[in-house]
N, C-alpha and C positions, 0 to 999 in steps of 0.2 A: 423484454419485460414491458408490460402494458400498464402505464400509469393511470389509464382510465378506470381501472378497477377501483381506485381510491374514491371515485365519484360515488359509488354505492356504499363504501364503507364509512364515509365521513357524514356525520349528522351535524345539524346546526345546534348551537347552545339552546337550551330549553326556552322557548318563546313564552310559554305559559308562566314559568317561574319568573321571567323577566317582567312580565305584566304585573305579577303579584309584588315583585320588588319595587316597581314604580308606585304602586298603590301604597306600599308600606312607607316609601319615602315621603309621600304626601302627608303621612301622619307624624313625622318626626318633629321634634321640638324646633329644630333649626329649619327656618322657612325654605321651601323649594327654590332652587336657584342660587341660594346664598353660597353654596359650596362649588358653584360653577361646574366645571367638567368632571369633578370628582363624583358628582351624582351619577353621571353617565357611566363612569368607570365602575362604580359600585354595583349598578344594575347589570352591567356586562359580566362582572364577577359572579353575581348571583346566578345568572343564566349558565355561565361556564361551569360553576360548581354544582348546578342543579339544587340550589338551596336558597330560599328567600333570605334568610339571615346569613350573610357572607361569613365564611371562615377566614381566619387570619392566613396570610401567606407565610408559612413557617419554614418551608424547605426550597427556597429559590436556588437556582444554580446558573452560573454563566458557563455556556458551552461554546467553545471557539474552534472552528474547523480551520486547519492550516494547509497551505499549498503554495507552490511556485508556479508561475506561468511563463511559457516560453516566449510570449510576446513581449515580455519585460526586456529581452535582449535588444529590442529596437530603441532602447532609451526612452520609453513612454512612462516610466515611473520615477518618482523622486528617490527610489532606493535601487541599489544595484541588483541585477538579475540573480536569482538563486540565493537570496539572503533572507528569505522568510524565516529560516530557522533561528536567526538572530532575534526576531520578534518573539518567537516562541520562548527562547532562552530568557529574554527580559521578563516575560510573563512569569515563567517558572521561578525566577530569582526575585520576583516581587518588585521589579524596577520599572515596569510600564505603567501608564495611567490606569489601565483597567485593573491591574494587579493591586495598585495603591487603593483604588476605590473599592475593590472587592474586599480587601483586608479591612478597611474602615467600616464596612457595612456587614461584615461577617457572612459574605456570600462565597461559597466554594467556587472554584474555577476548574473547568475540565478542558484540557487541550487535546484535540484529535488530529493527528497527522493523516491527512487524506492523500497529499501529493507533494511533500516537501522534496526539494532537490538538494539533499545533503546526505552524508553518510549517517546511517541510523545510530551509530555509536555516539554521535554528538548530543543526543537527547535521551531521556529516560525511556526504558522499554515500554512503559504503559502508554507513552505518547505515540511512539512510532509503530507500535505493533499492528495497527489498522491500516497502514499505508497501502493505497491501491497501486500507485506507480511513482516513479521518481520524476517529479515535475510534469506539467501538462504541455502539449504541443503548442506550437506558434500558430495561433488561430488564423492569422491573416493568409497563411499559405498551406496549412495542414490541420487535420483534425486534432482537437485537444486530447481525445481519448478514443480507444477502439470501442466497438459495441460491447465487448466483454468487460472492458474496464469501466464503462459508464454503468453497466448493470451492477458490477461490484461496489461501485461508489454509492449508487442509490441504496443498495442493500446495507451498506455500512451505516448510512444515515438512518435508515429504518431501525437497524439493531441498536444504535446509540439512543434513539428515542424510546425504544422499549426498555432499555436498561434504566434510563432515567425515570420513566414512569413507574417501573416495577420497584425502584428504590425509594419511592415516595416523593420525588421532586414534584412540586405543585406549581411551579412556574419557571420557564427557562428564559434567560437572557441570551440571545443568539448573536454571535459575532464571528468574524473571520480574522485570520492572521495570514496575509498573503502579500506577495510582491507581484504587481502586474494584474491583480484581480479585478480592479475597476474597469479594465478594458474589455474583458469578456462580459462582465456585468453590463456595461453600456451597451455592448453588441446585442445581448439577449433582450435588453429592454427596447432598443431601437427596433429589433426585428419583430417583437411581439406587439409593439405599439404603432408600427408602421411609420417611423420617422427616420430622418437622415442622421448621419454620423455627427455632423456639427451641432445638431440640436441636443444630443445627449452627452456629448463628451465633456467631462470636467477635468479638474486638475489633480484628483486623487487626494488621499489623506496626507501624503508627504509633500504635496505641492510640486508643480512643474512649471518651467518657463514656457514662453510662447512657442519656441521652436519644438520642444518636447510636446506641447499640446497639438501642434500641427501634425507631428509624426503619429500621435495617438489617434487623431481624427482619421488619418489615412489608414491606420491599422484597423479601426472600427469599420471604415468604409469597405475595406477589402474582406474583412470577416463577414460583413452583412451579405456580400454576394454569395458567400458560402452557406450562410444561414437560411436564406430565404427558400431554397428548394426543399428544406426539411422542417418548415414551420409547424406542420400539422403533427409531427412526431416528437414528443418532448424528449425522450431518451436520445434520439438521433440528433436533436438540436443541441443538447448538452454535450454530446460527443463531438460535434462539429465545432462549436465555438464556446463551450463552457470550460470545464476543468474538473479535476477529481473533487476538489473542495466544494465547488459550486453544486455538483451533482449529489454529493453527500448531504449538503445542507438542504437541497430540494427534497430528498428522501426523508430527512429528519422532520421537515416542516409538515410533510403529508402525514407521516406516522404520528407525530405529535397530535395532529388534529384527530386522527383515528382514536388516539388514547385520551382525548379530551384534556390535553395538557396545554395551557396557555403559553404563548411565546411572545416576547418582546423583540421586535426586530431592530437592528442598529442602523447600518448605512446602506450604500448602494448595492453592495454585493448581496446582502440579505434580501433587499427589495427584489433584485433580479431573480433570485432563487424562488421567492415567494410568488412572483409573477408567473414563472414557469409552473409551479405547483398549482396556481389558481387555474391555469389552462387545463390541467388534469382533473381538478376537483373544485368546482366553482363554490362550494360551501366552506372550503378550508380557510379563507381569510377571516371568517367569523371568529376564529380562534387566535387571531394575532392582533397585537397592538404595534403601532409604529412609535418607537421610542423618541426619535428626534429628527430634526432637519439637518442633514449633513452638508448641504450646500451643493451637492452634486445634481446637476439638472436631470440626469437619468433617474435618480431616486424619486424626484418630485413627479416625474411622469408615471413611474410604476405605482406609487402610492395613490396618485389620482385615479389611475385605471382600477385599483382595487378598493377605492373608497375608504382609504386608511388615512386618518388625520393625525399627524405627529403630535406627541404629548409635549415636547420641548423644542425651543429654538433658541439655543445659546451660542450658536456659532461653533460648536464643537465638531471637528471633522477629523480627529485623530484616528477614528476607527477602532478596530479590535474589540467592539462591544462596549466601548466607554459610554457613548451617548445613551445606549439602551439601559445600561446599568444606572446611569444618572436618573433615568425615568422610573426605575423600580421603587424608590421611596414614595413617589406620587401614587403609584398603584397600591402600595401597602397602606398608605394613608386612606385611600378610598375604601379599602377593605375594612379598616378599623372604624371609620365613620359609619359605614353601612352596618357594621356588626354591633357597635357599642353606643351610638347615640340613642337617647330614649325617645319614646313616642309620647305625643301629647295625651293627657288624660281624655278619656272618652266622655264627652259632655252628657251622654245619656245614662252614665253610671251614677247612681245616687250616692251622696256623701254620707259615710257611715256615721258622721257626728251629728246629723240633723234629720228632720222628718222629710219624707219624700212628698212630692205634690199629691194632693188627694187623700192624705192620711186623716182619718177622723181626729178632730180636735186641733187641726192645724190652724 
């Protein structure tokens, strides 16, 4: 599968529409700059929607890709290896932060099992029916996926993006439900940014102690040796040091950009997938927003490389799409301001209640 084909399929948001939106913003009753970054967001939405007057975001959805990673068996995560299905169950039961937030904001949540390491009977059929494989390989010593599996995962992400676009979803909050996922994410970012393991390795959403951090650094270092020979081939890179969920998210991001469907990214896993997608299609990041600062050093490096400035910095690092979902009301507010704030009266328009200059008898 050649991801370079996406470079020809993805167009930038409409620059002419954005310039018209900027001119319209100058005419609003609220002075330019008074709304801060919301002005920029409104103009971005205008370009993404190809409409000077922004439409309200009425059908957002949180899409969460789930998977287990073999590298978690090295005790590099704050959670036990092979327990990502527990995170999925908490979301489905409404007991996780992202589920609570989604419920309070009336945002539907879709969970896609790309590579969980559990019996399928533990979760609903609509969640597990897309699974590519059971868990991903231990990337410090073996490939995460075969070439056939990485293609299947990429196609899964593409299909999910098409399903969401066809159903009318007008913005996606993208997140992951993984155990061990920040290790391959850090590896991908280190490889693509040309940095060392210690520079990108953080402590993950669940938090780890110093010894676990040292083990994680070693795993990223060893995985980097396996990643560097395939840097120029994105599917091969995802197969070597990614995972089923990361490959699916990469395919999703690329196809969402083809379908002109904006995406809010959450943490380091989403940032890593976005960076891989950017290598395949340089225009794709124009369709994405960075929802929040997760505190992971690898995320900061990836976002800087893509010139994406996070909307929020609240110290939220729980993952699962929570930070990106927190940013959604900000984007919705920007859409409402851009659509509904009135323009100043045109000073060249005569007042109906009086004479215009130059009228005889004035």
